[in-house]
Phi, psi and omega in degrees: 000132183270128183261127182277135179291146180293140181292149182305317182297318179295317177298320178297318177295324177295317180293323177295317178296320179298316182296314180295328178295315180290327178290337183292329182294305177295330176297316176297322179299311179294324180297317183280319190270330187246301190291311179300311176300328178298310179293327177292323177296320179296318177293317181297331180291351179267002184237154170274074192267106175231124186292346179273353179255153180284325183251144178237084185289153176279128182238002178066231182268015183299321180296324180287326173295322178298325179302324182296338182250005183272106182293327179292320177294322177298317179294319179296321178297318178296315180297318180296322175295321179292319173306314181294313181294325181281311191283316185297307180297323183292316182287329175290316184293313179297320180298318180294314181300313181295322181294321177295324180287317180293333178289342182267343184270154179244317183282134175057033179299314180299322179295314180297320181293319180295322180294320179286333182273345184301316180300330181292330181262002175285135178306136186296322180297314180298318180295320180296319181292319176297317179298321178298318175294319181298323184255021176297133182294329185276310185225024179285144179299331182295313176294332175297315176298319180297321177294323177298328179273008181060038173252133181300144178299146183254153181282325180057251188292343181259009180251128177299339182268338186248343188295318181295316179295323181293319177295316177300325178297321175299315184293318179297313178302321184285326182271353186298318180300321176298318178296320179298317179297317178300313183289326174299319177292320179295318181291324178294336182278350180278125182299134178294339181299331181295315181289325177296319178293321176294325177293319178295326178281357176088017179287141177281172180296320178295319177296321178295324179293312186282332184264336182242303187299304185297316177300318182284345174270008181307311180301321176296314181297317180302311180301316181295316180296313182294310180294322178294319179295317177300317180298317182286329177289344179253016189298130185213301191297317180297316182297319180295312188278344177287330178218073189295328182278345178223073183297129185100353172081176179296126180058029180067022185290342178246003182301133173246166181295319178298316178296320181295320176301316179297317181294319180296314184286316188249355174257317180254352181060029177268077184294323180296313180292321176298324177293323178297317178295321181297320179295319176298316178297320179295319179297316182296315180295319180296317181294314180295320181296315179298320180293318178298317180294327184285315189264342182265332184283127178263145178243129182255135176284137179260000000 
């Protein structure tokens, strides 16, 4: 019996249906886990929703007006901005430098890459507790080394002036391995013929970096900046576990917007007000992400 081959149009429709079927699964996941809770939080922010009260009255934009006068929210927003401004450029610059250095070595290359990537796969809670011990004012190894160097011991996590920088150091150290892997992949994708042509033309190493390496790493840099910024704007776990008995640090010096939302919702049970803060954080992340994609992405003419 002779089997007729499927017509191109029929095969194309089958492939399209299969593609949509597979795409439907993650779409449903994001719809249930992401989109629906987002709209529910927007609706909840319009109510004075407190689980300890019997009535949950509609207050409109009152929660958002309260935010304008909330000093603790202002401090949390300022701290979150400082984390982002300090952490994102630092981890990208260090990640690129280390990736360039690792790309030049041959012996034990895999070992070095594994060592730098290990902090990224280490549980955040465990890393935070170790970091807390390292920078303990009483018996931390860091202060011990400082005393050997005849430098006075530092307060670090118990100082309002040093706690934020110390916390940012933990986040940078933990994310550094991921940045190294990203830049190693980006560097490997650059054709060697470009560098060979530049060398023939007499270009120095610095000129090759600024004219070839950096421009061709633009997609990697954009991805690192966007994902890093989102991560820092949502910073929570490291801040909580670095000073578990005093969440938010001394005088709120390490408080972040995400931690403030947690305290409002599960400490004071002010779900409506916490939802308003969540909506504001979502708008900030969305706006910054769109601006970064618009101004950092380079378009090359073909």
